[in-house]
C-alpha positions, 0 to 999 in steps of 0.5 A: 868632377860632375856626374856628366863628366864622370860618365864621359871619363868613364867612357874615354877609359872603357868605352860603352855598349850600344844595341842598334835595335834598342836605339832605333826602337826607342828613336821611333817611339819618341818620334811618334809622340812628336811628329805631328807637332814638330813637323808643323813647327818645322814647316812654319818655321821654314816659310817664315825664314824663307819670306824673311830671307827674300824680303832681306835680300830684296831690300838689300839688293833692290828689286830693280837689280834682282835679275842681274844678281840672279845672273851673277848667281848663276855664273858664279855656279858655273865656276869650278872654284868660287872666288874668295871675295864671294866665298868668304862673306857668303860662308861667313854669313852662313855660319853666322846664321847657323849659330843664331838659328840653331838655339831654335832647332836645339828646341827639338831636342827639349820636345823630344824630352817632353814627349819621352816624359809625357810632359806638354810642349808648346810653341814656347818650347822651341825658344827655350834655349835662347836663355843664358847660357844655353844661347851662347854655348849652342852658338859658340859651339856651332860656330867653332864647328862651322869655322873649322868645317867650312875653313878646311873645305875651302882650303881643299877647294882651293887645292882642287880637292873638293871632293875631300873637302866634302868627306872631312865636312861629313866626318866633322858632321858625324864626330860632332853630332852630340854637341847640342845634346851634350850642351843642353842636357850635360851643361857641358861648354862648348869645348868640352861638349865637342871634345866629348861628342868626338870621344863618344863617337870614336868609341863606337863609330860603325853603330853610331854612323849606321844609326845616324845614316838610317835616321837621315835616309828615314828623314828624306823619305818625305820627299817621295810623293809630296815634298811637304812630307819631308817637314814631318819626317825630319824630326826623326833625326832629332829623336835618333839624336835624343835616344843615342844620347839617352842610351850612352849618357842618360838623362837623369839628373836634375839640370836643364829641364828642371831649371827651364821649369823654374824659369817659366814658373 
């Protein structure tokens, strides 16, 4: 049994201790080291993705049909329940997009780790996990979580229980929030990472929920005054998740970081 699996088993049997203040302070100190660079990455990435999506939409629909498409979207937004022939391909597309883009977003965890260790990070840092086996494991994990979450939400929406669906989606998001760190730092496969994240959350749900909510609030503070500021506050969520992982699991074994360095050299 690997050290990470031994640690998960120990947590499953005996739980763990977590201090809210220490984790928050750790997250904030880490955030200060990556805030500017991570914010610029988010801003540039969001602009490029937006341009690509608009260009793709225009090329698919045709500029002459764009106004008609906008009117159809407005009609669908007014419906209480979106028709299945629209909801299914739309949600499938969103899940696929999320699965493919999350290896890039996982780069913020590596950036947080580099900041923690005083190592330099560059644009290439953000693409560290588009390598085997991380790319496949991350995309599969995100797809599984998205499929379950979206599927349940759609079923409950059809049953006129949209609010319950929203709550369940949020719960799934909370209990699986350590899945990607467990994959990239713990070298776990998608299923083990999801199960381990659920186990970890179940042992200290109130403290972890509090940390996640506080980090979420801090991440959207950038909307106040100038909306562009949100790009520079959002990385705090990654620093928080990284700090939580460090305090619960720890990053002290040779593995992912060393492997990437060897590959880069």
